[in-house]
C-alpha positions in Angstrom: 238.1 -164.2 13.9 234.6 -163.5 12.4 234.6 -164.1 8.6 234.4 -160.3 7.5 233.9 -158.7 4.1 236.9 -156.5 3.8 237.5 -153.8 1.1 238.9 -155.1 -2.2 241.6 -152.7 -4.2 242.3 -153.2 -8.1 245.2 -151.3 -9.1 246.3 -150.2 -12.5 249.2 -149.1 -14.1 249.4 -147.2 -17.2 252.3 -145.7 -19.3 251.6 -143.5 -22.6 253.4 -140.2 -23.8 253.7 -136.9 -22.2 251.9 -135.3 -24.5 248.4 -137.1 -23.8 248.5 -136.3 -20.1 245.8 -133.2 -20.3 243.3 -135.9 -22.3 244.2 -138.3 -19.9 243.5 -136.4 -17.0 240.1 -135.6 -18.3 239.5 -139.3 -18.8 240.7 -139.9 -14.7 238.0 -136.8 -13.6 235.3 -138.9 -15.8 235.8 -142.3 -14.8 236.6 -140.7 -11.0 232.2 -139.5 -11.4 231.2 -142.5 -13.1 232.7 -144.8 -10.2 231.5 -142.9 -7.5 227.5 -143.8 -8.1 228.2 -147.5 -8.2 227.4 -150.0 -5.2 230.2 -150.8 -2.7 232.3 -148.4 -4.0 234.8 -147.3 -1.3 237.5 -144.9 -2.6 239.6 -143.9 -5.7 243.3 -142.5 -5.6 245.2 -141.6 -9.0 248.8 -140.7 -9.4 251.1 -139.3 -12.0 254.6 -139.6 -12.6 256.6 -138.6 -14.9 259.8 -140.1 -16.7 262.0 -139.1 -19.7 259.1 -138.8 -22.6 256.5 -140.9 -20.7 254.0 -140.5 -18.1 253.0 -143.1 -15.4 249.6 -143.3 -13.9 248.7 -145.6 -11.0 245.2 -145.8 -10.2 243.9 -147.9 -7.0 240.2 -148.4 -6.6 238.6 -149.9 -3.8 235.2 -151.6 -3.3 233.8 -153.5 -0.5 233.5 -156.5 -2.1 234.5 -158.7 -4.8 231.1 -158.8 -6.4 230.6 -154.9 -6.5 234.1 -155.1 -8.2 233.0 -157.3 -11.0 229.8 -155.3 -11.2 232.1 -152.0 -11.8 234.2 -154.3 -14.0 231.5 -155.0 -16.3 229.5 -151.9 -15.9 228.5 -150.3 -19.7 229.1 -147.2 -17.8 232.7 -147.7 -17.6 233.1 -149.1 -21.0 232.0 -146.3 -22.6 
C-alpha cells in the first residue's frame, strides 16, 4: 500500500454562556473566511448545541497535511 497523504483533522470543543452565542457565531464566520485562503485547507464544520445556560461549539478543521495544519496553527491571521 503506497504511503499517501491523508487529510488531517483538528477537533476543537468550546463551552460558553448562551448570552455570548451571537458574538461567537460572528467569530466563527471570521475564522471561516480566514482559513479558506490557507494552503492545504480542505474544509471546516462547526456545530452549536445548547445545554442549560451554556452553548457548546464543536469545530472540525481539515487540512491536507500535518505541515499545513501546523502553518495554520502558527498563522498570524489565526492569532488576530
